[in-house]
PDB file of N, CA, C and O in Angstrom, chain B, residues numbered from 101:
ATOM      1  N   MET B 101     119.538  76.432  74.430  1.00  0.00           N
ATOM      2  CA  MET B 101     118.667  76.655  73.571  1.00  0.00           C
ATOM      3  C   MET B 101     117.471  77.435  73.975  1.00  0.00           C
ATOM      4  O   MET B 101     116.754  77.252  74.958  1.00  0.00           O
ATOM      5  N   ALA B 102     117.392  78.225  73.162  1.00  0.00           N
ATOM      6  CA  ALA B 102     116.405  79.913  73.444  1.00  0.00           C
ATOM      7  C   ALA B 102     115.072  79.178  73.527  1.00  0.00           C
ATOM      8  O   ALA B 102     114.801  78.094  73.010  1.00  0.00           O
ATOM      9  N   LYS B 103     113.893  80.351  74.641  1.00  0.00           N
ATOM     10  CA  LYS B 103     112.461  79.515  74.557  1.00  0.00           C
ATOM     11  C   LYS B 103     112.060  80.302  73.792  1.00  0.00           C
ATOM     12  O   LYS B 103     112.534  81.409  73.534  1.00  0.00           O
ATOM     13  N   CYS B 104     110.554  79.466  73.082  1.00  0.00           N
ATOM     14  CA  CYS B 104     109.822  80.680  72.261  1.00  0.00           C
ATOM     15  C   CYS B 104     108.583  81.701  73.486  1.00  0.00           C
ATOM     16  O   CYS B 104     108.002  81.258  74.477  1.00  0.00           O
ATOM     17  N   ARG B 105     108.553  82.609  73.115  1.00  0.00           N
ATOM     18  CA  ARG B 105     107.419  83.510  73.794  1.00  0.00           C
ATOM     19  C   ARG B 105     107.049  84.095  73.298  1.00  0.00           C
ATOM     20  O   ARG B 105     107.753  84.828  72.603  1.00  0.00           O
ATOM     21  N   VAL B 106     105.615  84.198  73.294  1.00  0.00           N
ATOM     22  CA  VAL B 106     104.563  84.705  72.444  1.00  0.00           C
ATOM     23  C   VAL B 106     104.581  86.229  72.735  1.00  0.00           C
ATOM     24  O   VAL B 106     104.371  86.547  73.906  1.00  0.00           O
ATOM     25  N   GLN B 107     104.843  87.384  71.677  1.00  0.00           N
ATOM     26  CA  GLN B 107     104.654  88.919  72.142  1.00  0.00           C
ATOM     27  C   GLN B 107     103.279  89.251  71.304  1.00  0.00           C
ATOM     28  O   GLN B 107     102.879  88.972  70.174  1.00  0.00           O
ATOM     29  N   TYR B 108     102.874  89.820  72.167  1.00  0.00           N
ATOM     30  CA  TYR B 108     100.941  90.134  72.323  1.00  0.00           C
ATOM     31  C   TYR B 108     101.556  91.296  70.950  1.00  0.00           C
ATOM     32  O   TYR B 108     102.736  91.472  70.649  1.00  0.00           O
ATOM     33  N   ALA B 109     100.375  91.931  70.329  1.00  0.00           N
ATOM     34  CA  ALA B 109     100.697  93.307  69.832  1.00  0.00           C
ATOM     35  C   ALA B 109      99.985  94.383  70.529  1.00  0.00           C
ATOM     36  O   ALA B 109      99.988  95.553  70.147  1.00  0.00           O
ATOM     37  N   ALA B 110      99.291  93.881  71.710  1.00  0.00           N
ATOM     38  CA  ALA B 110      98.744  95.028  72.598  1.00  0.00           C
ATOM     39  C   ALA B 110      99.081  95.050  73.789  1.00  0.00           C
ATOM     40  O   ALA B 110      99.314  94.015  74.414  1.00  0.00           O
ATOM     41  N   ASP B 111      99.156  96.161  74.267  1.00  0.00           N
ATOM     42  CA  ASP B 111      99.609  96.681  75.869  1.00  0.00           C
ATOM     43  C   ASP B 111      98.875  95.643  76.846  1.00  0.00           C
ATOM     44  O   ASP B 111      97.674  95.840  77.031  1.00  0.00           O
ATOM     45  N   ILE B 112      99.281  94.919  77.274  1.00  0.00           N
ATOM     46  CA  ILE B 112      98.770  93.846  78.716  1.00  0.00           C
ATOM     47  C   ILE B 112      99.194  94.623  79.912  1.00  0.00           C
ATOM     48  O   ILE B 112     100.305  94.390  80.389  1.00  0.00           O
ATOM     49  N   THR B 113      98.178  95.803  80.611  1.00  0.00           N
ATOM     50  CA  THR B 113      98.289  96.075  81.932  1.00  0.00           C
ATOM     51  C   THR B 113      97.376  95.828  82.650  1.00  0.00           C
ATOM     52  O   THR B 113      96.405  95.233  82.181  1.00  0.00           O
ATOM     53  N   SER B 114      97.400  96.144  83.774  1.00  0.00           N
ATOM     54  CA  SER B 114      96.310  95.750  85.077  1.00  0.00           C
ATOM     55  C   SER B 114      97.032  96.754  86.036  1.00  0.00           C
ATOM     56  O   SER B 114      98.227  96.975  86.229  1.00  0.00           O
ATOM     57  N   LEU B 115      95.490  97.468  86.758  1.00  0.00           N
ATOM     58  CA  LEU B 115      95.505  98.554  87.624  1.00  0.00           C
ATOM     59  C   LEU B 115      94.941  97.761  88.850  1.00  0.00           C
ATOM     60  O   LEU B 115      93.934  97.054  88.887  1.00  0.00           O
ATOM     61  N   GLU B 116      96.011  98.108  90.039  1.00  0.00           N
ATOM     62  CA  GLU B 116      95.699  97.172  91.398  1.00  0.00           C
ATOM     63  C   GLU B 116      95.705  98.538  92.319  1.00  0.00           C
ATOM     64  O   GLU B 116      96.790  99.117  92.278  1.00  0.00           O
ATOM     65  N   PRO B 117      94.616  99.221  93.214  1.00  0.00           N
ATOM     66  CA  PRO B 117      94.599  99.818  94.102  1.00  0.00           C
ATOM     67  C   PRO B 117      94.977  99.365  95.243  1.00  0.00           C
ATOM     68  O   PRO B 117      94.544  98.275  95.616  1.00  0.00           O
ATOM     69  N   ILE B 118      95.796 100.046  95.979  1.00  0.00           N
ATOM     70  CA  ILE B 118      96.076  99.555  96.695  1.00  0.00           C
ATOM     71  C   ILE B 118      95.649 100.804  98.542  1.00  0.00           C
ATOM     72  O   ILE B 118      95.959 101.980  98.733  1.00  0.00           O
ATOM     73  N   ILE B 119      95.223 100.259  99.066  1.00  0.00           N
ATOM     74  CA  ILE B 119      94.137 100.822 100.204  1.00  0.00           C
ATOM     75  C   ILE B 119      95.225 100.557 101.590  1.00  0.00           C
ATOM     76  O   ILE B 119      95.363  99.468 102.148  1.00  0.00           O
ATOM     77  N   SER B 120      95.653 101.331 101.819  1.00  0.00           N
ATOM     78  CA  SER B 120      96.054 101.556 103.811  1.00  0.00           C
ATOM     79  C   SER B 120      95.596 102.614 104.591  1.00  0.00           C
ATOM     80  O   SER B 120      94.988 103.556 104.083  1.00  0.00           O
ATOM     81  N   PHE B 121      95.805 102.549 105.630  1.00  0.00           N
ATOM     82  CA  PHE B 121      95.656 103.573 106.579  1.00  0.00           C
ATOM     83  C   PHE B 121      97.039 104.195 107.241  1.00  0.00           C
ATOM     84  O   PHE B 121      98.059 103.581 107.553  1.00  0.00           O
ATOM     85  N   GLN B 122      96.811 105.305 107.332  1.00  0.00           N
ATOM     86  CA  GLN B 122      98.075 106.099 108.123  1.00  0.00           C
ATOM     87  C   GLN B 122      97.109 107.201 109.089  1.00  0.00           C
ATOM     88  O   GLN B 122      96.293 108.063 108.761  1.00  0.00           O
ATOM     89  N   LYS B 123      97.794 106.568 110.901  1.00  0.00           N
ATOM     90  CA  LYS B 123      97.410 107.487 111.963  1.00  0.00           C
ATOM     91  C   LYS B 123      97.803 108.935 111.829  1.00  0.00           C
ATOM     92  O   LYS B 123      98.952 109.297 111.575  1.00  0.00           O
ATOM     93  N   ASP B 124      96.917 109.632 111.989  1.00  0.00           N
ATOM     94  CA  ASP B 124      97.133 110.865 112.241  1.00  0.00           C
ATOM     95  C   ASP B 124      97.730 111.493 113.742  1.00  0.00           C
ATOM     96  O   ASP B 124      97.206 111.338 114.845  1.00  0.00           O
ATOM     97  N   PRO B 125      98.931 112.213 113.436  1.00  0.00           N
ATOM     98  CA  PRO B 125      99.430 112.368 115.040  1.00  0.00           C
ATOM     99  C   PRO B 125      98.470 113.412 115.551  1.00  0.00           C
ATOM    100  O   PRO B 125      98.329 113.290 116.768  1.00  0.00           O
ATOM    101  N   ILE B 126      97.823 114.311 115.080  1.00  0.00           N
ATOM    102  CA  ILE B 126      97.446 115.229 115.808  1.00  0.00           C
ATOM    103  C   ILE B 126      95.935 114.842 116.512  1.00  0.00           C
ATOM    104  O   ILE B 126      95.707 115.177 117.674  1.00  0.00           O
ATOM    105  N   THR B 127      94.974 114.139 115.731  1.00  0.00           N
ATOM    106  CA  THR B 127      93.855 113.497 116.197  1.00  0.00           C
ATOM    107  C   THR B 127      93.703 112.160 117.070  1.00  0.00           C
ATOM    108  O   THR B 127      92.948 111.809 117.977  1.00  0.00           O
ATOM    109  N   GLY B 128      95.045 111.429 116.198  1.00  0.00           N
ATOM    110  CA  GLY B 128      95.183 109.648 116.932  1.00  0.00           C
ATOM    111  C   GLY B 128      94.052 108.957 116.329  1.00  0.00           C
ATOM    112  O   GLY B 128      93.656 107.959 116.930  1.00  0.00           O
ATOM    113  N   ASN B 129      93.342 109.364 115.047  1.00  0.00           N
ATOM    114  CA  ASN B 129      92.556 109.014 114.325  1.00  0.00           C
ATOM    115  C   ASN B 129      92.942 108.401 113.191  1.00  0.00           C
ATOM    116  O   ASN B 129      94.088 108.071 113.493  1.00  0.00           O
ATOM    117  N   TYR B 130      92.735 107.963 111.909  1.00  0.00           N
ATOM    118  CA  TYR B 130      93.235 107.348 110.934  1.00  0.00           C
ATOM    119  C   TYR B 130      93.072 108.117 109.444  1.00  0.00           C
ATOM    120  O   TYR B 130      92.031 108.774 109.420  1.00  0.00           O
ATOM    121  N   ARG B 131      93.760 108.187 108.337  1.00  0.00           N
ATOM    122  CA  ARG B 131      93.281 108.725 107.329  1.00  0.00           C
ATOM    123  C   ARG B 131      93.582 107.208 105.607  1.00  0.00           C
ATOM    124  O   ARG B 131      94.554 106.597 105.162  1.00  0.00           O
ATOM    125  N   LYS B 132      92.079 107.288 105.264  1.00  0.00           N
ATOM    126  CA  LYS B 132      92.390 106.307 104.669  1.00  0.00           C
ATOM    127  C   LYS B 132      93.688 106.836 103.149  1.00  0.00           C
ATOM    128  O   LYS B 132      93.414 107.893 102.580  1.00  0.00           O
ATOM    129  N   VAL B 133      94.662 106.230 102.773  1.00  0.00           N
ATOM    130  CA  VAL B 133      95.528 106.566 101.846  1.00  0.00           C
ATOM    131  C   VAL B 133      95.488 105.277 100.569  1.00  0.00           C
ATOM    132  O   VAL B 133      95.492 104.080 100.854  1.00  0.00           O
ATOM    133  N   THR B 134      95.453 105.797  99.203  1.00  0.00           N
ATOM    134  CA  THR B 134      94.908 105.008  98.316  1.00  0.00           C
ATOM    135  C   THR B 134      96.431 105.281  97.086  1.00  0.00           C
ATOM    136  O   THR B 134      96.983 106.379  97.015  1.00  0.00           O
ATOM    137  N   GLN B 135      96.779 104.334  96.427  1.00  0.00           N
ATOM    138  CA  GLN B 135      97.709 104.536  95.839  1.00  0.00           C
ATOM    139  C   GLN B 135      97.691 103.464  94.729  1.00  0.00           C
ATOM    140  O   GLN B 135      97.906 102.299  95.063  1.00  0.00           O
ATOM    141  N   ASN B 136      97.393 103.838  93.108  1.00  0.00           N
ATOM    142  CA  ASN B 136      97.305 102.977  92.022  1.00  0.00           C
ATOM    143  C   ASN B 136      98.490 102.603  91.410  1.00  0.00           C
ATOM    144  O   ASN B 136      99.329 103.396  90.983  1.00  0.00           O
ATOM    145  N   VAL B 137      98.573 101.155  91.360  1.00  0.00           N
ATOM    146  CA  VAL B 137     100.294 100.455  90.760  1.00  0.00           C
ATOM    147  C   VAL B 137      99.865  99.859  89.192  1.00  0.00           C
ATOM    148  O   VAL B 137      99.345  98.756  89.019  1.00  0.00           O
ATOM    149  N   ILE B 138     100.092 100.526  88.443  1.00  0.00           N
ATOM    150  CA  ILE B 138      99.928  99.702  86.983  1.00  0.00           C
ATOM    151  C   ILE B 138     100.757  98.595  86.687  1.00  0.00           C
ATOM    152  O   ILE B 138     101.947  98.860  86.516  1.00  0.00           O
ATOM    153  N   ARG B 139     100.447  97.569  86.602  1.00  0.00           N
ATOM    154  CA  ARG B 139     101.557  96.669  85.950  1.00  0.00           C
ATOM    155  C   ARG B 139     101.249  96.228  84.775  1.00  0.00           C
ATOM    156  O   ARG B 139     100.155  95.770  84.445  1.00  0.00           O
ATOM    157  N   ASP B 140     102.736  96.422  83.734  1.00  0.00           N
ATOM    158  CA  ASP B 140     102.439  95.911  82.534  1.00  0.00           C
ATOM    159  C   ASP B 140     103.114  94.789  82.518  1.00  0.00           C
ATOM    160  O   ASP B 140     104.285  94.674  82.882  1.00  0.00           O
ATOM    161  N   HIS B 141     102.211  93.674  81.982  1.00  0.00           N
ATOM    162  CA  HIS B 141     102.669  92.203  82.071  1.00  0.00           C
ATOM    163  C   HIS B 141     103.425  91.744  80.645  1.00  0.00           C
ATOM    164  O   HIS B 141     103.876  90.615  80.450  1.00  0.00           O
ATOM    165  N   LYS B 142     103.455  92.545  79.957  1.00  0.00           N
ATOM    166  CA  LYS B 142     104.187  92.164  78.841  1.00  0.00           C
ATOM    167  C   LYS B 142     105.807  92.802  78.661  1.00  0.00           C
ATOM    168  O   LYS B 142     106.636  92.307  77.897  1.00  0.00           O
ATOM    169  N   THR B 143     106.018  93.839  79.416  1.00  0.00           N
ATOM    170  CA  THR B 143     107.304  94.093  80.052  1.00  0.00           C
ATOM    171  C   THR B 143     107.800  93.889  81.351  1.00  0.00           C
ATOM    172  O   THR B 143     108.975  94.089  81.657  1.00  0.00           O
ATOM    173  N   ASN B 144     106.791  93.435  82.241  1.00  0.00           N
ATOM    174  CA  ASN B 144     107.083  93.225  83.524  1.00  0.00           C
ATOM    175  C   ASN B 144     107.442  94.537  84.422  1.00  0.00           C
ATOM    176  O   ASN B 144     108.105  94.790  85.428  1.00  0.00           O
ATOM    177  N   SER B 145     106.894  94.999  83.792  1.00  0.00           N
ATOM    178  CA  SER B 145     107.409  96.502  84.943  1.00  0.00           C
ATOM    179  C   SER B 145     106.292  97.223  85.382  1.00  0.00           C
ATOM    180  O   SER B 145     105.272  97.304  84.697  1.00  0.00           O
ATOM    181  N   VAL B 146     106.457  97.917  86.822  1.00  0.00           N
ATOM    182  CA  VAL B 146     105.841  98.109  87.843  1.00  0.00           C
ATOM    183  C   VAL B 146     105.679 100.080  87.906  1.00  0.00           C
ATOM    184  O   VAL B 146     106.461 100.767  88.564  1.00  0.00           O
ATOM    185  N   THR B 147     104.805 100.518  87.284  1.00  0.00           N
ATOM    186  CA  THR B 147     104.413 102.089  87.655  1.00  0.00           C
ATOM    187  C   THR B 147     103.611 102.303  89.013  1.00  0.00           C
ATOM    188  O   THR B 147     102.646 101.631  89.374  1.00  0.00           O
ATOM    189  N   THR B 148     104.230 103.435  89.741  1.00  0.00           N
ATOM    190  CA  THR B 148     103.140 103.377  90.699  1.00  0.00           C
ATOM    191  C   THR B 148     102.891 105.339  90.470  1.00  0.00           C
ATOM    192  O   THR B 148     103.694 106.201  90.114  1.00  0.00           O
ATOM    193  N   GLU B 149     101.269 105.435  90.910  1.00  0.00           N
ATOM    194  CA  GLU B 149     100.982 106.790  91.229  1.00  0.00           C
ATOM    195  C   GLU B 149     101.260 107.382  92.391  1.00  0.00           C
ATOM    196  O   GLU B 149     101.902 106.855  93.299  1.00  0.00           O
ATOM    197  N   LYS B 150     100.595 108.948  92.408  1.00  0.00           N
ATOM    198  CA  LYS B 150     100.709 109.427  93.663  1.00  0.00           C
ATOM    199  C   LYS B 150      99.733 108.700  94.911  1.00  0.00           C
ATOM    200  O   LYS B 150      98.735 107.983  94.831  1.00  0.00           O
ATOM    201  N   LEU B 151     100.389 109.155  95.915  1.00  0.00           N
ATOM    202  CA  LEU B 151      99.804 108.680  97.215  1.00  0.00           C
ATOM    203  C   LEU B 151      98.498 109.976  97.292  1.00  0.00           C
ATOM    204  O   LEU B 151      98.720 111.180  97.160  1.00  0.00           O
ATOM    205  N   ILE B 152      96.901 109.237  97.581  1.00  0.00           N
ATOM    206  CA  ILE B 152      96.042 110.117  97.531  1.00  0.00           C
ATOM    207  C   ILE B 152      95.531 109.975  99.078  1.00  0.00           C
ATOM    208  O   ILE B 152      94.888 108.998  99.460  1.00  0.00           O
ATOM    209  N   GLU B 153      95.817 110.835  99.739  1.00  0.00           N
ATOM    210  CA  GLU B 153      94.828 111.027 101.358  1.00  0.00           C
ATOM    211  C   GLU B 153      93.523 111.206 101.188  1.00  0.00           C
ATOM    212  O   GLU B 153      93.101 112.114 100.472  1.00  0.00           O
ATOM    213  N   SER B 154      92.671 110.301 101.874  1.00  0.00           N
ATOM    214  CA  SER B 154      91.673 111.159 101.986  1.00  0.00           C
ATOM    215  C   SER B 154      91.494 112.247 103.074  1.00  0.00           C
ATOM    216  O   SER B 154      92.385 112.547 103.869  1.00  0.00           O
ATOM    217  N   GLU B 155      89.922 112.970 103.028  1.00  0.00           N
ATOM    218  CA  GLU B 155      89.564 114.002 103.970  1.00  0.00           C
ATOM    219  C   GLU B 155      88.765 113.260 105.242  1.00  0.00           C
ATOM    220  O   GLU B 155      88.672 113.727 106.377  1.00  0.00           O
ATOM    221  N   GLU B 156      88.285 112.161 104.836  1.00  0.00           N
ATOM    222  CA  GLU B 156      87.527 111.718 106.281  1.00  0.00           C
ATOM    223  C   GLU B 156      88.086 110.946 106.962  1.00  0.00           C
ATOM    224  O   GLU B 156      88.802 110.112 106.408  1.00  0.00           O
ATOM    225  N   MET B 157      87.956 110.949 108.415  1.00  0.00           N
ATOM    226  CA  MET B 157      89.023 110.448 109.114  1.00  0.00           C
ATOM    227  C   MET B 157      88.155 109.108 109.465  1.00  0.00           C
ATOM    228  O   MET B 157      86.939 109.003 109.306  1.00  0.00           O
ATOM    229  N   TYR B 158      89.145 107.979 110.039  1.00  0.00           N
ATOM    230  CA  TYR B 158      88.378 106.858 110.453  1.00  0.00           C
ATOM    231  C   TYR B 158      89.110 106.574 111.769  1.00  0.00           C
ATOM    232  O   TYR B 158      90.246 106.913 112.102  1.00  0.00           O
ATOM    233  N   GLU B 159      88.089 105.798 112.504  1.00  0.00           N
ATOM    234  CA  GLU B 159      88.608 105.235 113.847  1.00  0.00           C
ATOM    235  C   GLU B 159      88.462 103.514 113.964  1.00  0.00           C
ATOM    236  O   GLU B 159      87.831 102.763 113.220  1.00  0.00           O
ATOM    237  N   LEU B 160      89.237 103.204 115.107  1.00  0.00           N
ATOM    238  CA  LEU B 160      89.316 101.697 115.273  1.00  0.00           C
ATOM    239  C   LEU B 160      88.195 101.192 115.302  1.00  0.00           C
ATOM    240  O   LEU B 160      87.441 102.136 115.536  1.00  0.00           O
ATOM    241  N   SER B 161      87.507 100.122 115.192  1.00  0.00           N
ATOM    242  CA  SER B 161      85.771  99.523 115.344  1.00  0.00           C
ATOM    243  C   SER B 161      85.788  97.908 115.629  1.00  0.00           C
ATOM    244  O   SER B 161      86.826  97.248 115.650  1.00  0.00           O
ATOM    245  N   THR B 162      84.721  97.477 115.805  1.00  0.00           N
ATOM    246  CA  THR B 162      84.864  96.041 115.635  1.00  0.00           C
ATOM    247  C   THR B 162      84.198  95.342 114.450  1.00  0.00           C
ATOM    248  O   THR B 162      83.449  95.894 113.645  1.00  0.00           O
ATOM    249  N   SER B 163      84.603  93.921 114.445  1.00  0.00           N
ATOM    250  CA  SER B 163      83.964  92.907 113.454  1.00  0.00           C
ATOM    251  C   SER B 163      82.532  93.135 112.984  1.00  0.00           C
ATOM    252  O   SER B 163      82.097  92.882 111.861  1.00  0.00           O
ATOM    253  N   ASP B 164      81.783  93.716 114.146  1.00  0.00           N
ATOM    254  CA  ASP B 164      80.448  93.900 113.794  1.00  0.00           C
ATOM    255  C   ASP B 164      79.952  95.103 113.009  1.00  0.00           C
ATOM    256  O   ASP B 164      78.943  95.067 112.305  1.00  0.00           O
ATOM    257  N   ASP B 165      80.802  96.279 113.192  1.00  0.00           N
ATOM    258  CA  ASP B 165      80.169  97.464 112.560  1.00  0.00           C
ATOM    259  C   ASP B 165      81.797  98.318 112.116  1.00  0.00           C
ATOM    260  O   ASP B 165      82.692  98.822 112.795  1.00  0.00           O
ATOM    261  N   TYR B 166      81.615  98.177 110.935  1.00  0.00           N
ATOM    262  CA  TYR B 166      82.909  98.234 110.348  1.00  0.00           C
ATOM    263  C   TYR B 166      82.748  98.940 108.911  1.00  0.00           C
ATOM    264  O   TYR B 166      81.647  98.721 108.405  1.00  0.00           O
ATOM    265  N   ASP B 167      83.733  99.848 108.049  1.00  0.00           N
ATOM    266  CA  ASP B 167      83.693 100.159 106.430  1.00  0.00           C
ATOM    267  C   ASP B 167      84.693  99.408 106.137  1.00  0.00           C
ATOM    268  O   ASP B 167      84.409  98.530 105.323  1.00  0.00           O
ATOM    269  N   TYR B 168      85.511  99.419 106.412  1.00  0.00           N
ATOM    270  CA  TYR B 168      86.621  98.440 105.765  1.00  0.00           C
ATOM    271  C   TYR B 168      87.476  97.811 106.595  1.00  0.00           C
ATOM    272  O   TYR B 168      87.250  98.394 107.655  1.00  0.00           O
ATOM    273  N   ASN B 169      88.280  97.036 106.810  1.00  0.00           N
ATOM    274  CA  ASN B 169      89.131  96.008 107.502  1.00  0.00           C
ATOM    275  C   ASN B 169      90.136  95.952 106.253  1.00  0.00           C
ATOM    276  O   ASN B 169      89.965  96.210 105.062  1.00  0.00           O
ATOM    277  N   VAL B 170      91.479  95.428 107.134  1.00  0.00           N
ATOM    278  CA  VAL B 170      92.703  95.380 106.925  1.00  0.00           C
ATOM    279  C   VAL B 170      93.283  94.015 107.033  1.00  0.00           C
ATOM    280  O   VAL B 170      93.159  93.463 108.126  1.00  0.00           O
ATOM    281  N   GLU B 171      93.676  93.605 106.420  1.00  0.00           N
ATOM    282  CA  GLU B 171      94.376  92.089 107.197  1.00  0.00           C
ATOM    283  C   GLU B 171      95.616  91.896 107.015  1.00  0.00           C
ATOM    284  O   GLU B 171      96.246  92.173 105.995  1.00  0.00           O
ATOM    285  N   TYR B 172      96.096  91.320 108.180  1.00  0.00           N
ATOM    286  CA  TYR B 172      97.567  91.064 108.268  1.00  0.00           C
ATOM    287  C   TYR B 172      98.073  90.023 108.880  1.00  0.00           C
ATOM    288  O   TYR B 172      97.260  89.608 109.706  1.00  0.00           O
ATOM    289  N   GLN B 173      99.384  89.188 108.851  1.00  0.00           N
ATOM    290  CA  GLN B 173      99.879  88.499 109.528  1.00  0.00           C
ATOM    291  C   GLN B 173     100.900  89.083 110.615  1.00  0.00           C
ATOM    292  O   GLN B 173     101.824  89.877 110.437  1.00  0.00           O
ATOM    293  N   ASP B 174     100.485  88.485 111.749  1.00  0.00           N
ATOM    294  CA  ASP B 174     100.948  88.387 112.660  1.00  0.00           C
ATOM    295  C   ASP B 174     102.516  87.607 112.927  1.00  0.00           C
ATOM    296  O   ASP B 174     103.126  86.774 112.256  1.00  0.00           O
ATOM    297  N   ILE B 175     102.779  88.176 113.997  1.00  0.00           N
ATOM    298  CA  ILE B 175     104.597  87.288 114.083  1.00  0.00           C
ATOM    299  C   ILE B 175     104.261  85.847 114.451  1.00  0.00           C
ATOM    300  O   ILE B 175     105.165  85.058 114.178  1.00  0.00           O
ATOM    301  N   ASP B 176     103.254  85.362 114.965  1.00  0.00           N
ATOM    302  CA  ASP B 176     103.006  83.896 115.192  1.00  0.00           C
ATOM    303  C   ASP B 176     102.405  83.391 114.064  1.00  0.00           C
ATOM    304  O   ASP B 176     101.697  82.395 114.217  1.00  0.00           O
ATOM    305  N   ASP B 177     102.541  83.901 112.863  1.00  0.00           N
ATOM    306  CA  ASP B 177     101.998  83.612 111.571  1.00  0.00           C
ATOM    307  C   ASP B 177     100.586  82.903 111.355  1.00  0.00           C
ATOM    308  O   ASP B 177     100.210  82.030 110.574  1.00  0.00           O
ATOM    309  N   SER B 178      99.688  83.948 112.795  1.00  0.00           N
ATOM    310  CA  SER B 178      98.304  83.876 112.299  1.00  0.00           C
ATOM    311  C   SER B 178      97.787  85.214 111.809  1.00  0.00           C
ATOM    312  O   SER B 178      98.389  86.280 111.930  1.00  0.00           O
ATOM    313  N   TYR B 179      96.601  85.038 111.240  1.00  0.00           N
ATOM    314  CA  TYR B 179      96.190  86.196 110.283  1.00  0.00           C
ATOM    315  C   TYR B 179      95.211  87.089 110.870  1.00  0.00           C
ATOM    316  O   TYR B 179      94.040  86.721 110.957  1.00  0.00           O
ATOM    317  N   LYS B 180      95.569  88.187 111.266  1.00  0.00           N
ATOM    318  CA  LYS B 180      94.557  89.357 112.252  1.00  0.00           C
ATOM    319  C   LYS B 180      93.929  90.560 111.173  1.00  0.00           C
ATOM    320  O   LYS B 180      94.261  90.669 109.993  1.00  0.00           O
ATOM    321  N   PHE B 181      93.001  91.370 111.852  1.00  0.00           N
ATOM    322  CA  PHE B 181      92.069  92.155 111.049  1.00  0.00           C
ATOM    323  C   PHE B 181      92.308  92.989 111.850  1.00  0.00           C
ATOM    324  O   PHE B 181      92.590  92.855 113.041  1.00  0.00           O
ATOM    325  N   LEU B 182      92.156  94.389 110.906  1.00  0.00           N
ATOM    326  CA  LEU B 182      91.839  95.933 111.811  1.00  0.00           C
ATOM    327  C   LEU B 182      90.767  96.078 111.292  1.00  0.00           C
ATOM    328  O   LEU B 182      90.599  95.781 110.109  1.00  0.00           O
ATOM    329  N   TYR B 183      89.591  96.671 112.220  1.00  0.00           N
ATOM    330  CA  TYR B 183      88.290  97.440 111.428  1.00  0.00           C
ATOM    331  C   TYR B 183      88.894  98.650 111.802  1.00  0.00           C
ATOM    332  O   TYR B 183      89.696  99.042 112.650  1.00  0.00           O
ATOM    333  N   PHE B 184      88.016  99.253 110.576  1.00  0.00           N
ATOM    334  CA  PHE B 184      88.045 100.898 109.978  1.00  0.00           C
ATOM    335  C   PHE B 184      86.574 101.181 110.036  1.00  0.00           C
ATOM    336  O   PHE B 184      85.833 100.524 109.304  1.00  0.00           O
ATOM    337  N   LYS B 185      85.941 102.345 111.054  1.00  0.00           N
ATOM    338  CA  LYS B 185      84.809 102.681 110.936  1.00  0.00           C
ATOM    339  C   LYS B 185      85.121 104.671 110.611  1.00  0.00           C
ATOM    340  O   LYS B 185      85.830 105.497 111.186  1.00  0.00           O
ATOM    341  N   ARG B 186      84.135 104.754 109.375  1.00  0.00           N
ATOM    342  CA  ARG B 186      84.251 106.327 109.243  1.00  0.00           C
ATOM    343  C   ARG B 186      83.526 106.930 110.115  1.00  0.00           C
ATOM    344  O   ARG B 186      82.434 106.526 110.515  1.00  0.00           O
ATOM    345  N   ILE B 187      84.253 108.223 110.562  1.00  0.00           N
ATOM    346  CA  ILE B 187      83.792 109.256 111.291  1.00  0.00           C
ATOM    347  C   ILE B 187      83.184 110.363 111.003  1.00  0.00           C
ATOM    348  O   ILE B 187      83.722 111.369 110.539  1.00  0.00           O
ATOM    349  N   THR B 188      81.590 110.168 111.370  1.00  0.00           N
ATOM    350  CA  THR B 188      80.750 110.746 110.721  1.00  0.00           C
ATOM    351  C   THR B 188      80.525 112.470 111.762  1.00  0.00           C
ATOM    352  O   THR B 188      80.426 112.504 112.988  1.00  0.00           O
ATOM    353  N   GLU B 189      80.500 113.491 110.993  1.00  0.00           N
ATOM    354  CA  GLU B 189      80.285 114.746 112.218  1.00  0.00           C
ATOM    355  C   GLU B 189      78.485 114.987 112.158  1.00  0.00           C
ATOM    356  O   GLU B 189      77.804 114.813 111.147  1.00  0.00           O
ATOM    357  N   ASP B 190      78.151 115.269 113.027  1.00  0.00           N
ATOM    358  CA  ASP B 190      76.589 115.315 113.450  1.00  0.00           C
ATOM    359  C   ASP B 190      76.638 116.760 113.691  1.00  0.00           C
ATOM    360  O   ASP B 190      75.629 117.358 114.064  1.00  0.00           O
TER     361      ASP B 190
END
């Protein structure tokens, strides 16, 4: 027996920004990389936009002074954080 499913007339999409950091091989510092993912909830399709690398450089920091943090799950199933601070040129 078939299931009934409501079809909406309007498109239902959501924008999901993804922020990650990539290490620069020359300086050893990090660049912020952003990418937008557009999810269509009606068709369950996902489209990704181009990667955008920032011009600003970031360095690893502590939890006391940071601009961005990234959470990841370690090999022992514990959650860890990386803290990044923007490098300002004086």
